[in-house]
The first five atom37 places (N, CA, C, CB, O) and aatype in JSON, in Angstrom:
{
  "aatype": [20, 20, 20, 20, 20, 20, 20, 20, 20, 20, 20, 20, 20, 20, 20, 20, 20, 20, 20, 20, 20, 20, 20, 20, 20, 20, 20, 20, 20, 20, 20, 20, 20, 20, 20, 20, 20, 20, 20, 20, 20, 20, 20, 20, 20, 20, 20, 20, 20, 20, 20, 20, 20, 20, 20, 20, 20, 20, 20, 20, 20, 20, 20, 20, 20, 20, 20, 20, 20, 20, 20, 20, 20, 20, 20, 20, 20, 20, 20, 20, 20, 20, 20, 20, 20, 20, 20, 20, 20, 20, 20, 20, 20, 20, 20, 20, 20, 20, 20, 20, 20, 20, 20, 20, 20, 20, 20, 20, 20, 20, 20, 20, 20, 20, 20, 20, 20, 20, 20, 20, 20, 20, 20, 20, 20, 20, 20, 20, 20, 20, 20, 20, 20, 20, 20],
  "atom_mask": [
    [1, 1, 1, 1, 1],
    [1, 1, 1, 1, 1],
    [1, 1, 1, 1, 1],
    [1, 1, 1, 1, 1],
    [1, 1, 1, 1, 1],
    [1, 1, 1, 1, 1],
    [1, 1, 1, 1, 1],
    [1, 1, 1, 1, 1],
    [1, 1, 1, 1, 1],
    [1, 1, 1, 1, 1],
    [1, 1, 1, 1, 1],
    [1, 1, 1, 1, 1],
    [1, 1, 1, 1, 1],
    [1, 1, 1, 1, 1],
    [1, 1, 1, 1, 1],
    [1, 1, 1, 1, 1],
    [1, 1, 1, 1, 1],
    [1, 1, 1, 1, 1],
    [1, 1, 1, 1, 1],
    [1, 1, 1, 1, 1],
    [1, 1, 1, 1, 1],
    [1, 1, 1, 1, 1],
    [1, 1, 1, 1, 1],
    [1, 1, 1, 1, 1],
    [1, 1, 1, 1, 1],
    [1, 1, 1, 1, 1],
    [1, 1, 1, 1, 1],
    [1, 1, 1, 1, 1],
    [1, 1, 1, 1, 1],
    [1, 1, 1, 1, 1],
    [1, 1, 1, 1, 1],
    [1, 1, 1, 1, 1],
    [1, 1, 1, 1, 1],
    [1, 1, 1, 1, 1],
    [1, 1, 1, 1, 1],
    [1, 1, 1, 1, 1],
    [1, 1, 1, 1, 1],
    [1, 1, 1, 1, 1],
    [1, 1, 1, 1, 1],
    [1, 1, 1, 1, 1],
    [1, 1, 1, 1, 1],
    [1, 1, 1, 1, 1],
    [1, 1, 1, 1, 1],
    [1, 1, 1, 1, 1],
    [1, 1, 1, 1, 1],
    [1, 1, 1, 1, 1],
    [1, 1, 1, 1, 1],
    [1, 1, 1, 1, 1],
    [1, 1, 1, 1, 1],
    [1, 1, 1, 1, 1],
    [1, 1, 1, 1, 1],
    [1, 1, 1, 1, 1],
    [1, 1, 1, 1, 1],
    [1, 1, 1, 1, 1],
    [1, 1, 1, 1, 1],
    [1, 1, 1, 1, 1],
    [1, 1, 1, 1, 1],
    [1, 1, 1, 1, 1],
    [1, 1, 1, 1, 1],
    [1, 1, 1, 1, 1],
    [1, 1, 1, 1, 1],
    [1, 1, 1, 1, 1],
    [1, 1, 1, 1, 1],
    [1, 1, 1, 1, 1],
    [1, 1, 1, 1, 1],
    [1, 1, 1, 1, 1],
    [1, 1, 1, 1, 1],
    [1, 1, 1, 1, 1],
    [1, 1, 1, 1, 1],
    [1, 1, 1, 1, 1],
    [1, 1, 1, 1, 1],
    [1, 1, 1, 1, 1],
    [1, 1, 1, 1, 1],
    [1, 1, 1, 1, 1],
    [1, 1, 1, 1, 1],
    [1, 1, 1, 1, 1],
    [1, 1, 1, 1, 1],
    [1, 1, 1, 1, 1],
    [1, 1, 1, 1, 1],
    [1, 1, 1, 1, 1],
    [1, 1, 1, 1, 1],
    [1, 1, 1, 1, 1],
    [1, 1, 1, 1, 1],
    [1, 1, 1, 1, 1],
    [1, 1, 1, 1, 1],
    [1, 1, 1, 1, 1],
    [1, 1, 1, 1, 1],
    [1, 1, 1, 1, 1],
    [1, 1, 1, 1, 1],
    [1, 1, 1, 1, 1],
    [1, 1, 1, 1, 1],
    [1, 1, 1, 1, 1],
    [1, 1, 1, 1, 1],
    [1, 1, 1, 1, 1],
    [1, 1, 1, 1, 1],
    [1, 1, 1, 1, 1],
    [1, 1, 1, 1, 1],
    [1, 1, 1, 1, 1],
    [1, 1, 1, 1, 1],
    [1, 1, 1, 1, 1],
    [1, 1, 1, 1, 1],
    [1, 1, 1, 1, 1],
    [1, 1, 1, 1, 1],
    [1, 1, 1, 1, 1],
    [1, 1, 1, 1, 1],
    [1, 1, 1, 1, 1],
    [1, 1, 1, 1, 1],
    [1, 1, 1, 1, 1],
    [1, 1, 1, 1, 1],
    [1, 1, 1, 1, 1],
    [1, 1, 1, 1, 1],
    [1, 1, 1, 1, 1],
    [1, 1, 1, 1, 1],
    [1, 1, 1, 1, 1],
    [1, 1, 1, 1, 1],
    [1, 1, 1, 1, 1],
    [1, 1, 1, 1, 1],
    [1, 1, 1, 1, 1],
    [1, 1, 1, 1, 1],
    [1, 1, 1, 1, 1],
    [1, 1, 1, 1, 1],
    [1, 1, 1, 1, 1],
    [1, 1, 1, 1, 1],
    [1, 1, 1, 1, 1],
    [1, 1, 1, 1, 1],
    [1, 1, 1, 1, 1],
    [1, 1, 1, 1, 1],
    [1, 1, 1, 1, 1],
    [1, 1, 1, 1, 1],
    [1, 1, 1, 1, 1],
    [1, 1, 1, 1, 1],
    [1, 1, 1, 1, 1],
    [1, 1, 1, 1, 1],
    [1, 1, 1, 1, 1],
    [1, 1, 1, 1, 1]
  ],
  "atom_positions": [
    [[-14.63, 1.78, 7.36], [-13.49, 2.06, 8.21], [-12.19, 1.47, 7.63], [-13.73, 1.52, 9.6], [-11.15, 2.12, 7.68]],
    [[-12.23, 0.26, 7.1], [-11.02, -0.37, 6.57], [-10.5, 0.43, 5.38], [-11.3, -1.83, 6.16], [-9.3, 0.62, 5.25]],
    [[-11.39, 0.89, 4.51], [-10.98, 1.69, 3.36], [-10.2, 2.92, 3.82], [-12.21, 2.11, 2.53], [-9.17, 3.25, 3.24]],
    [[-10.69, 3.6, 4.85], [-10.02, 4.8, 5.36], [-8.65, 4.47, 5.93], [-10.88, 5.47, 6.44], [-7.69, 5.23, 5.74]],
    [[-8.54, 3.34, 6.63], [-7.23, 2.93, 7.17], [-6.23, 2.71, 6.05], [-7.37, 1.65, 8.01], [-5.09, 3.18, 6.12]],
    [[-6.65, 1.99, 5.02], [-5.74, 1.67, 3.92], [-5.34, 2.94, 3.19], [-6.39, 0.68, 2.95], [-4.17, 3.12, 2.87]],
    [[-6.3, 3.81, 2.91], [-6.01, 4.98, 2.08], [-5.14, 6.02, 2.78], [-7.29, 5.62, 1.66], [-4.71, 6.98, 2.14]],
    [[-4.88, 5.85, 4.07], [-3.95, 6.74, 4.78], [-2.5, 6.36, 4.5], [-4.23, 6.71, 6.29], [-1.61, 7.19, 4.67]],
    [[-2.24, 5.12, 4.09], [-0.91, 4.62, 3.72], [0.14, 4.78, 4.82], [-0.44, 5.32, 2.49], [1.33, 4.69, 4.53]],
    [[-0.25, 5.01, 6.07], [0.72, 5.24, 7.14], [1.09, 3.97, 7.9], [0.19, 6.26, 8.1], [1.78, 4.05, 8.91]],
    [[0.66, 2.85, 7.45], [0.84, 1.57, 8.14], [1.66, 0.59, 7.32], [-0.51, 0.96, 8.48], [1.89, -0.54, 7.77]],
    [[2.12, 0.98, 6.13], [2.75, 0.05, 5.19], [3.96, -0.67, 5.79], [3.18, 0.78, 3.95], [4.85, -0.03, 6.36]],
    [[4.0, -1.96, 5.67], [5.11, -2.78, 6.16], [6.31, -2.61, 5.25], [4.71, -4.27, 6.26], [6.15, -2.5, 4.03]],
    [[7.49, -2.59, 5.81], [8.71, -2.51, 5.02], [9.0, -1.13, 4.48], [8.63, -3.47, 3.9], [9.96, -0.94, 3.73]],
    [[8.19, -0.17, 4.84], [8.36, 1.21, 4.37], [8.77, 2.05, 5.57], [7.06, 1.76, 3.69], [8.09, 2.05, 6.6]],
    [[9.88, 2.77, 5.44], [10.37, 3.54, 6.58], [9.69, 4.89, 6.71], [11.85, 3.73, 6.46], [9.64, 5.46, 7.8]],
    [[9.16, 5.42, 5.59], [8.54, 6.74, 5.64], [7.5, 6.85, 4.53], [9.59, 7.87, 5.51], [7.74, 6.41, 3.4]],
    [[6.36, 7.43, 4.85], [5.32, 7.71, 3.86], [4.92, 9.17, 4.01], [4.08, 6.75, 4.03], [4.67, 9.64, 5.12]],
    [[4.86, 9.87, 2.9], [4.52, 11.29, 2.93], [3.57, 11.61, 1.78], [5.8, 12.16, 2.84], [3.82, 11.24, 0.63]],
    [[2.47, 12.3, 2.1], [1.57, 12.75, 1.05], [2.15, 14.04, 0.46], [0.12, 12.98, 1.59], [2.42, 14.99, 1.2]],
    [[2.35, 14.06, -0.85], [2.96, 15.21, -1.52], [1.93, 16.2, -2.04], [3.82, 14.73, -2.66], [2.27, 17.33, -2.38]],
    [[0.68, 15.8, -2.1], [-0.37, 16.68, -2.61], [-1.27, 17.11, -1.46], [-1.2, 15.97, -3.72], [-1.27, 16.51, -0.39]],
    [[-2.05, 18.17, -1.7], [-2.95, 18.66, -0.67], [-4.17, 17.77, -0.48], [-3.4, 20.06, -1.02], [-4.67, 17.64, 0.64]],
    [[-4.63, 17.16, -1.55], [-5.85, 16.35, -1.47], [-5.54, 14.94, -0.99], [-6.55, 16.31, -2.83], [-4.56, 14.34, -1.43]],
    [[-6.37, 14.39, -0.1], [-6.13, 13.04, 0.42], [-6.77, 11.91, -0.4], [-6.63, 12.96, 1.81], [-6.5, 10.75, -0.11]],
    [[-7.59, 12.21, -1.38], [-8.32, 11.16, -2.08], [-7.83, 10.91, -3.49], [-9.77, 11.5, -2.12], [-6.63, 10.75, -3.72]],
    [[-8.76, 10.87, -4.45], [-8.4, 10.58, -5.83], [-7.4, 11.6, -6.37], [-9.64, 10.55, -6.72], [-7.57, 12.81, -6.18]],
    [[-6.37, 11.11, -7.03], [-5.34, 11.98, -7.57], [-4.26, 12.37, -6.58], [-5.97, 13.21, -8.1], [-3.32, 13.06, -6.94]],
    [[-4.38, 11.93, -5.33], [-3.36, 12.27, -4.35], [-2.04, 11.59, -4.7], [-3.81, 11.87, -2.92], [-2.01, 10.46, -5.21]],
    [[-0.95, 12.29, -4.43], [0.38, 11.81, -4.75], [1.13, 11.56, -3.44], [1.16, 12.84, -5.66], [1.08, 12.38, -2.52]],
    [[1.81, 10.42, -3.38], [2.5, 9.99, -2.18], [3.95, 9.61, -2.5], [1.77, 8.8, -1.53], [4.27, 9.25, -3.64]],
    [[4.8, 9.69, -1.48], [6.18, 9.2, -1.61], [6.42, 8.24, -0.44], [7.23, 10.38, -1.6], [6.15, 8.56, 0.71]],
    [[6.92, 7.06, -0.77], [7.28, 6.07, 0.24], [8.75, 5.74, 0.08], [6.4, 4.78, 0.11], [9.26, 5.65, -1.03]],
    [[9.43, 5.56, 1.2], [10.85, 5.22, 1.19], [11.01, 3.83, 1.76], [11.68, 6.25, 2.0], [10.44, 3.5, 2.8]],
    [[11.78, 3.01, 1.07], [12.01, 1.63, 1.51], [13.43, 1.21, 1.11], [10.95, 0.66, 0.88], [14.13, 1.94, 0.41]],
    [[13.83, 0.05, 1.58], [15.13, -0.51, 1.21], [14.91, -1.92, 0.69], [16.12, -0.5, 2.41], [14.14, -2.7, 1.27]],
    [[15.6, -2.26, -0.4], [15.54, -3.6, -0.97], [16.8, -3.82, -1.78], [14.26, -3.8, -1.86], [17.35, -2.88, -2.36]],
    [[17.26, -5.06, -1.81], [18.46, -5.41, -2.57], [19.66, -4.55, -2.18], [18.19, -5.26, -4.07], [20.53, -4.27, -3.0]],
    [[19.69, -4.15, -0.9], [20.81, -3.37, -0.41], [20.79, -1.91, -0.84], [22.08, -3.98, -0.85], [21.78, -1.2, -0.66]],
    [[19.68, -1.46, -1.41], [19.57, -0.07, -1.87], [18.37, 0.6, -1.23], [19.47, -0.01, -3.4], [17.41, -0.06, -0.83]],
    [[18.43, 1.89, -1.15], [17.32, 2.7, -0.67], [16.52, 3.17, -1.88], [17.81, 3.92, 0.19], [17.1, 3.65, -2.86]],
    [[15.2, 3.02, -1.82], [14.34, 3.43, -2.92], [13.3, 4.42, -2.43], [13.66, 2.21, -3.56], [12.71, 4.24, -1.36]],
    [[13.08, 5.46, -3.2], [11.95, 6.35, -3.0], [10.97, 6.07, -4.12], [12.39, 7.86, -2.95], [11.32, 6.16, -5.3]],
    [[9.76, 5.75, -3.75], [8.72, 5.45, -4.74], [7.66, 6.54, -4.66], [8.1, 4.03, -4.5], [7.14, 6.83, -3.59]],
    [[7.35, 7.12, -5.79], [6.27, 8.1, -5.85], [5.12, 7.43, -6.57], [6.72, 9.43, -6.59], [5.3, 6.79, -7.61]],
    [[3.93, 7.57, -6.0], [2.76, 6.94, -6.61], [1.54, 7.84, -6.46], [2.5, 5.56, -5.97], [1.48, 8.7, -5.58]],
    [[0.59, 7.62, -7.33], [-0.64, 8.39, -7.35], [-1.83, 7.45, -7.14], [-0.79, 9.18, -8.68], [-1.86, 6.34, -7.67]],
    [[-2.8, 7.91, -6.36], [-4.04, 7.16, -6.19], [-4.88, 7.43, -7.44], [-4.82, 7.58, -4.86], [-5.34, 8.54, -7.66]],
    [[-5.05, 6.41, -8.25], [-5.76, 6.59, -9.52], [-7.12, 5.88, -9.56], [-4.91, 6.09, -10.66], [-7.83, 5.96, -10.56]],
    [[-7.46, 5.19, -8.51], [-8.79, 4.59, -8.37], [-9.21, 4.73, -6.91], [-8.8, 3.07, -8.82], [-8.55, 4.2, -6.02]],
    [[-10.28, 5.44, -6.67], [-10.71, 5.75, -5.3], [-12.23, 5.59, -5.25], [-10.28, 7.2, -4.86], [-12.98, 6.53, -5.52]],
    [[-12.66, 4.37, -4.91], [-14.08, 4.04, -4.91], [-14.49, 3.45, -3.56], [-14.41, 3.05, -6.06], [-14.67, 2.23, -3.44]],
    [[-14.62, 4.32, -2.54], [-15.03, 3.81, -1.23], [-16.4, 3.14, -1.31], [-15.05, 4.95, -0.19], [-17.26, 3.63, -2.04]],
    [[-16.63, 2.1, -0.63], [-15.71, 1.38, 0.26], [-15.11, 0.13, -0.39], [-16.42, 0.98, 1.52], [-14.64, -0.75, 0.33]],
    [[-15.1, 0.03, -1.74], [-14.77, -1.26, -2.35], [-13.42, -1.36, -3.06], [-15.82, -1.59, -3.31], [-12.9, -2.47, -3.2]],
    [[-12.84, -0.25, -3.52], [-11.63, -0.36, -4.34], [-10.74, 0.86, -4.18], [-11.99, -0.56, -5.82], [-11.22, 2.0, -4.2]],
    [[-9.44, 0.61, -4.02], [-8.43, 1.66, -3.97], [-7.27, 1.22, -4.84], [-7.97, 1.94, -2.49], [-6.69, 0.15, -4.62]],
    [[-6.93, 2.02, -5.84], [-5.83, 1.67, -6.74], [-4.78, 2.76, -6.77], [-6.36, 1.41, -8.14], [-5.07, 3.94, -6.58]],
    [[-3.55, 2.34, -7.02], [-2.44, 3.29, -7.08], [-1.41, 2.79, -8.09], [-1.79, 3.5, -5.69], [-1.32, 1.6, -8.36]],
    [[-0.65, 3.73, -8.63], [0.38, 3.38, -9.62], [1.57, 4.3, -9.46], [-0.18, 3.48, -11.06], [1.44, 5.45, -9.05]],
    [[2.74, 3.77, -9.77], [3.98, 4.53, -9.66], [4.0, 5.67, -10.68], [5.2, 3.62, -9.84], [3.33, 5.62, -11.71]],
    [[4.79, 6.69, -10.35], [4.95, 7.85, -11.2], [6.45, 8.11, -11.37], [4.22, 9.1, -10.61], [7.16, 8.32, -10.38]],
    [[6.93, 8.1, -12.6], [8.29, 8.53, -12.89], [9.43, 7.67, -12.39], [8.46, 9.84, -12.36], [10.55, 8.17, -12.26]],
    [[9.21, 6.42, -12.11], [10.29, 5.56, -11.61], [11.25, 5.18, -12.73], [9.71, 4.3, -10.95], [10.82, 4.86, -13.84]],
    [[12.54, 5.22, -12.45], [13.54, 4.8, -13.43], [13.96, 3.35, -13.23], [14.76, 5.71, -13.36], [14.63, 2.78, -14.09]],
    [[13.59, 2.74, -12.09], [13.99, 1.37, -11.82], [12.89, 0.38, -12.16], [14.38, 1.21, -10.38], [13.14, -0.63, -12.82]],
    [[11.67, 0.65, -11.71], [10.54, -0.22, -12.05], [9.23, 0.54, -11.85], [10.56, -1.51, -11.19], [9.12, 1.43, -11.01]],
    [[8.25, 0.15, -12.64], [6.9, 0.69, -12.49], [6.09, -0.33, -11.71], [6.25, 1.0, -13.89], [6.3, -1.54, -11.84]],
    [[5.17, 0.14, -10.91], [4.32, -0.78, -10.18], [2.88, -0.3, -10.18], [4.82, -0.96, -8.75], [2.6, 0.88, -10.39]],
    [[2.0, -1.22, -9.93], [0.57, -0.97, -9.84], [0.02, -1.8, -8.68], [-0.17, -1.31, -11.19], [0.41, -2.95, -8.51]],
    [[-0.86, -1.21, -7.9], [-1.48, -1.92, -6.8], [-2.97, -1.64, -6.74], [-0.83, -1.55, -5.49], [-3.42, -0.52, -7.01]],
    [[-3.72, -2.65, -6.38], [-5.17, -2.5, -6.23], [-5.62, -3.25, -4.98], [-5.93, -3.03, -7.48], [-5.38, -4.45, -4.83]],
    [[-6.26, -2.52, -4.09], [-6.91, -3.12, -2.92], [-8.38, -3.29, -3.25], [-6.72, -2.25, -1.64], [-9.02, -2.38, -3.78]],
    [[-8.9, -4.46, -2.94], [-10.33, -4.75, -3.08], [-10.86, -5.07, -1.69], [-10.59, -5.95, -4.09], [-10.25, -5.83, -0.94]],
    [[-12.0, -4.48, -1.35], [-12.61, -4.65, -0.04], [-13.98, -5.3, -0.23], [-12.73, -3.28, 0.72], [-14.82, -4.79, -0.97]],
    [[-14.18, -6.43, 0.45], [-15.43, -7.18, 0.3], [-16.05, -7.4, 1.67], [-15.18, -8.54, -0.41], [-15.41, -7.99, 2.55]],
    [[-17.29, -6.94, 1.88], [-17.95, -7.19, 3.17], [-18.17, -8.69, 3.38], [-19.29, -6.44, 3.25], [-18.53, -9.42, 2.45]],
    [[-17.95, -9.14, 4.6], [-18.22, -10.53, 4.98], [-19.0, -10.52, 6.29], [-16.88, -11.34, 5.13], [-19.22, -9.47, 6.89]],
    [[-19.42, -11.7, 6.72], [-20.13, -11.79, 8.0], [-19.24, -11.39, 9.17], [-20.65, -13.22, 8.2], [-19.74, -10.96, 10.22]],
    [[-17.93, -11.52, 9.0], [-16.99, -11.25, 10.09], [-16.34, -9.88, 9.99], [-15.92, -12.32, 10.12], [-15.53, -9.52, 10.85]],
    [[-16.66, -9.11, 8.98], [-16.04, -7.79, 8.82], [-15.81, -7.5, 7.35], [-14.72, -7.72, 9.59], [-16.73, -7.53, 6.54]],
    [[-14.56, -7.21, 7.01], [-14.19, -6.87, 5.64], [-13.0, -7.71, 5.21], [-13.86, -5.36, 5.51], [-11.98, -7.74, 5.88]],
    [[-13.14, -8.4, 4.09], [-12.02, -9.13, 3.5], [-11.26, -8.15, 2.6], [-12.5, -10.4, 2.68], [-11.87, -7.4, 1.84]],
    [[-9.95, -8.17, 2.69], [-9.11, -7.27, 1.91], [-8.17, -8.11, 1.05], [-8.3, -6.3, 2.83], [-7.5, -9.02, 1.54]],
    [[-8.14, -7.79, -0.23], [-7.15, -8.42, -1.11], [-6.31, -7.33, -1.74], [-7.84, -9.3, -2.21], [-6.76, -6.21, -1.95]],
    [[-5.08, -7.68, -2.03], [-4.13, -6.75, -2.63], [-3.52, -7.42, -3.85], [-3.02, -6.32, -1.62], [-2.98, -8.51, -3.75]],
    [[-3.62, -6.76, -4.98], [-3.02, -7.25, -6.22], [-1.93, -6.27, -6.61], [-4.1, -7.4, -7.36], [-2.19, -5.09, -6.85]],
    [[-0.7, -6.76, -6.67], [0.45, -5.93, -7.03], [1.09, -6.46, -8.29], [1.47, -5.87, -5.89], [1.17, -7.67, -8.5]],
    [[1.55, -5.56, -9.13], [2.35, -5.96, -10.29], [3.51, -4.99, -10.42], [1.49, -5.99, -11.6], [3.41, -3.82, -10.06]],
    [[4.6, -5.51, -10.95], [5.8, -4.69, -11.12], [6.36, -4.94, -12.52], [6.86, -5.01, -10.03], [6.36, -6.07, -13.02]],
    [[6.84, -3.88, -13.12], [7.48, -3.97, -14.44], [8.85, -3.33, -14.34], [6.61, -3.28, -15.55], [8.96, -2.11, -14.25]],
    [[9.91, -4.15, -14.37], [11.26, -3.58, -14.26], [11.63, -2.74, -15.47], [12.28, -4.69, -14.07], [11.18, -2.99, -16.59]],
    [[12.46, -1.76, -15.23], [12.95, -0.9, -16.29], [14.45, -1.14, -16.5], [12.67, 0.6, -15.96], [15.14, -1.56, -15.57]],
    [[14.92, -0.88, -17.67], [16.35, -0.93, -18.05], [17.09, -2.11, -17.43], [17.03, 0.37, -17.64], [16.68, -3.26, -17.63]],
    [[18.16, -1.86, -16.71], [19.01, -2.91, -16.18], [18.36, -3.81, -15.16], [20.19, -2.31, -15.58], [18.93, -4.84, -14.8]],
    [[17.19, -3.46, -14.68], [16.5, -4.26, -13.69], [15.75, -5.43, -14.3], [15.55, -3.39, -12.92], [15.26, -6.28, -13.56]],
    [[15.66, -5.5, -15.6], [14.91, -6.57, -16.26], [15.46, -7.95, -15.88], [14.95, -6.39, -17.79], [14.7, -8.9, -15.72]],
    [[16.78, -8.05, -15.75], [17.37, -9.35, -15.38], [16.99, -9.77, -13.96], [18.89, -9.28, -15.51], [17.1, -10.94, -13.6]],
    [[16.55, -8.81, -13.16], [16.17, -9.1, -11.78], [14.69, -9.41, -11.64], [16.54, -7.94, -10.88], [14.17, -9.43, -10.52]],
    [[13.99, -9.63, -12.74], [12.54, -9.85, -12.71], [12.12, -10.94, -11.72], [12.04, -10.22, -14.1], [11.22, -10.7, -10.91]],
    [[12.73, -12.12, -11.73], [12.3, -13.16, -10.77], [12.48, -12.71, -9.31], [13.09, -14.45, -11.0], [11.64, -13.0, -8.46]],
    [[13.55, -12.0, -9.04], [13.79, -11.51, -7.69], [12.76, -10.44, -7.32], [15.22, -10.95, -7.55], [12.24, -10.43, -6.21]],
    [[12.46, -9.54, -8.25], [11.45, -8.51, -8.0], [10.08, -9.13, -7.76], [11.38, -7.54, -9.18], [9.34, -8.68, -6.88]],
    [[9.73, -10.16, -8.52], [8.45, -10.84, -8.32], [8.37, -11.43, -6.91], [8.25, -11.95, -9.38], [7.34, -11.36, -6.25]],
    [[9.47, -12.02, -6.45], [9.5, -12.59, -5.1], [9.38, -11.49, -4.05], [10.81, -13.39, -4.88], [8.67, -11.66, -3.05]],
    [[10.05, -10.37, -4.26], [9.97, -9.25, -3.32], [8.55, -8.69, -3.27], [10.97, -8.14, -3.71], [8.03, -8.4, -2.19]],
    [[7.93, -8.55, -4.43], [6.56, -8.03, -4.49], [5.6, -8.97, -3.77], [6.12, -7.83, -5.96], [4.73, -8.51, -3.03]],
    [[5.74, -10.27, -3.98], [4.89, -11.24, -3.29], [5.07, -11.16, -1.78], [5.19, -12.64, -3.76], [4.09, -11.19, -1.04]],
    [[6.31, -11.07, -1.34], [6.58, -10.96, 0.1], [6.02, -9.65, 0.65], [8.1, -11.05, 0.37], [5.46, -9.61, 1.74]],
    [[6.18, -8.56, -0.13], [5.65, -7.27, 0.3], [4.13, -7.33, 0.44], [6.06, -6.16, -0.69], [3.58, -6.82, 1.41]],
    [[3.45, -7.94, -0.52], [1.98, -8.03, -0.47], [1.53, -8.78, 0.77], [1.44, -8.72, -1.74], [0.6, -8.35, 1.46]],
    [[2.19, -9.91, 1.07], [1.82, -10.67, 2.26], [2.07, -9.86, 3.54], [2.61, -12.0, 2.32], [1.23, -9.83, 4.43]],
    [[3.23, -9.22, 3.61], [3.54, -8.45, 4.82], [2.65, -7.21, 4.92], [5.02, -8.04, 4.84], [2.32, -6.78, 6.03]],
    [[2.26, -6.63, 3.78], [1.35, -5.47, 3.8], [0.0, -5.86, 4.37], [1.19, -4.88, 2.39], [-0.57, -5.14, 5.19]],
    [[-0.53, -7.0, 3.94], [-1.83, -7.44, 4.45], [-1.74, -7.81, 5.93], [-2.35, -8.63, 3.64], [-2.68, -7.54, 6.69]],
    [[-0.64, -8.42, 6.35], [-0.45, -8.72, 7.78], [-0.37, -7.43, 8.6], [0.83, -9.57, 7.99], [-0.99, -7.32, 9.66]],
    [[0.39, -6.46, 8.09], [0.53, -5.18, 8.8], [-0.8, -4.45, 8.87], [1.58, -4.29, 8.12], [-1.13, -3.83, 9.88]],
    [[-1.58, -4.51, 7.79], [-2.89, -3.88, 7.78], [-3.8, -4.52, 8.83], [-3.53, -3.97, 6.39], [-4.51, -3.82, 9.55]],
    [[-3.79, -5.84, 8.91], [-4.62, -6.53, 9.9], [-4.24, -6.09, 11.32], [-4.47, -8.07, 9.76], [-5.12, -5.83, 12.14]],
    [[-2.95, -6.01, 11.61], [-2.5, -5.57, 12.94], [-2.9, -4.12, 13.19], [-0.97, -5.73, 13.08], [-3.35, -3.78, 14.28]],
    [[-2.74, -3.28, 12.18], [-3.09, -1.86, 12.31], [-4.59, -1.71, 12.55], [-2.67, -1.08, 11.05], [-5.02, -0.91, 13.39]],
    [[-5.4, -2.47, 11.81], [-6.85, -2.4, 11.97], [-7.26, -2.88, 13.36], [-7.56, -3.25, 10.89], [-8.13, -2.29, 13.99]],
    [[-6.63, -3.96, 13.85], [-6.95, -4.46, 15.19], [-6.55, -3.45, 16.25], [-6.23, -5.8, 15.44], [-7.3, -3.22, 17.2]],
    [[-5.38, -2.84, 16.1], [-4.93, -1.83, 17.06], [-5.85, -0.61, 17.02], [-3.47, -1.41, 16.76], [-6.18, -0.05, 18.07]],
    [[-6.27, -0.2, 15.83], [-7.17, 0.94, 15.7], [-8.52, 0.63, 16.34], [-7.36, 1.32, 14.23], [-9.1, 1.49, 17.01]],
    [[-9.03, -0.59, 16.13], [-10.3, -0.98, 16.73], [-10.19, -1.02, 18.24], [-10.76, -2.35, 16.19], [-11.1, -0.59, 18.95]],
    [[-9.07, -1.55, 18.76], [-8.88, -1.61, 20.21], [-8.79, -0.19, 20.78], [-7.59, -2.42, 20.55], [-9.35, 0.07, 21.84]],
    [[-8.1, 0.7, 20.1], [-7.99, 2.08, 20.56], [-9.36, 2.76, 20.54], [-6.98, 2.88, 19.7], [-9.72, 3.48, 21.47]],
    [[-10.13, 2.53, 19.47], [-11.46, 3.11, 19.36], [-12.37, 2.58, 20.46], [-12.07, 2.8, 17.98], [-13.11, 3.35, 21.08]],
    [[-12.3, 1.26, 20.73], [-13.12, 0.67, 21.78], [-12.72, 1.21, 23.15], [-12.98, -0.86, 21.76], [-13.58, 1.47, 23.99]],
    [[-11.42, 1.38, 23.38], [-10.95, 1.92, 24.65], [-11.43, 3.36, 24.82], [-9.41, 1.85, 24.74], [-11.8, 3.77, 25.91]],
    [[-11.42, 4.11, 23.74], [-11.89, 5.5, 23.79], [-13.38, 5.54, 24.1], [-11.6, 6.22, 22.44], [-13.83, 6.38, 24.89]],
    [[-14.16, 4.65, 23.49], [-15.59, 4.59, 23.75], [-15.87, 4.22, 25.22], [-16.27, 3.58, 22.81], [-16.83, 4.71, 25.82]],
    [[-15.02, 3.35, 25.77], [-15.24, 2.88, 27.14], [-14.88, 3.96, 28.16], [-14.4, 1.62, 27.4], [-15.38, 3.95, 29.28]],
    [[-14.02, 4.88, 27.77], [-13.55, 5.91, 28.72], [-14.61, 6.97, 28.98], [-12.29, 6.57, 28.21], [-14.37, 7.89, 29.75]]
  ]
}
């Protein structure tokens, strides 16, 4: 269930809009996310390039002129449910290279807020599912 929640990408923190650009929802699917950072609006296009339910979901930017990024979610079963880790990396392009320390800080903050948002989304989804079962 957690893998499915994450792979929908509709819960991302700090992102104002997420849209799937391709017909397929799984491996090879292409997405566009819109966000704001450093006083600018950014549209990020990324492709799901690793899709291994229920343990790993990976994605990478496509065609960015400001920075390239890569993300990998790892899902590990535990006694209490599923542990989720997110590994993000960013590589600035052209004039953004001087902003590397700032980008690293933004990426770290984004990763923490993404995992917090995912936890809230998963809890809300579980509560909604439980309420539906009870009805």
